[in-house]
C-alpha positions, 0 to 999 in steps of 0.5 A, a space after each residue: 829778401 823776396 819773401 820779405 817783399 811778398 810778405 810786406 805786400 800781402 801782410 800789409 794787404 791783410 792788415 789794412 782791410 781788417 783795420 778798415 772793417 773794424 772801424 765799420 763794426 757797429 758800436 754799442 749804445 754804451 760805446 756810442 755814449 762814451 764817445 759822445 761823453 769824450 767829445 763833450 770833454 774835448 769841447 769843454 777843453 776847447 771852450 776853455 782854450 778859447 775863453 779869451 776870444 769868446 764873448 762873455 755871454 757865449 762862454 756862459 751859454 756854452 757852459 749852460 749847454 755843456 751842463 745840460 748835455 752832460 746831464 742828458 748823456 748820464 740820463 740816457 746812459 741809465 734810461 736809454 733813448 731812441 736812435 734818432 735822439 742819440 744821433 742828434 745828441 752826438 751831432 750837437 756835441 761832435 759837430 754843431 757846437 764845435 763848428 760854431 766855436 771853430 768858425 768864430 775863432 777863425 775870424 779875424 781878432 778884430 771881430 772878437 768883441 762883445 758886441 760885434 756882428 760876428 759875436 751876435 751871430 755866434 750867440 744866435 747859433 748858441 741859443 739855437 743849439 741850447 734850445 735844441 738841447 733843451 728840447 731833446 732833453 724834454 723829448 727823452 724824459 717825456 719819452 720815459 714818462 710815456 713809456 712808463 704810462 704804456 707799461 702801466 696800461 700793459 700791467 693793467 690789462 695783464 692783471 685785470 683780465 675780464 674784470 677780475 682784479 687781484 685786490 682783496 674783495 668781498 669774502 670772508 673777512 676776519 671779525 673783530 672778536 675772533 681770536 684766530 
């Protein structure tokens, strides 16, 4: 009995810090993107559940933004993005969009009309978030273009040392009549 008591004290104390430490271990970019992808799926479900109370334009904007973010997550998974870009993407998916949706749904049902001031505020927020997602998408893709340009300059410098090029230049050329 005493052994169980001490075991429960110390056993529980050993497990708890380990669990807490595991929660604070850094996640890989792949894990981070998977978490963002799952959060986007949860948001998509929340939008479907809220369909009856959302203004038609809000539902449409949410779906457009969802499509954009889903494509962006796929692009980042394949091509990468900066830490700042991934953090913003995650915040839009896990915080900013769900918060706008949750706050609007918490309003009195009398405000859930197509042209209420609350619906207008929701649409403003969704427009800002959609614009943010478009800007982020552009930044990520432009960054890839810039990276390709930098890599091209690197290759140019690497293989054009001192004006020596690795292209066919003057020198013995086969003649038309040669039968080699």
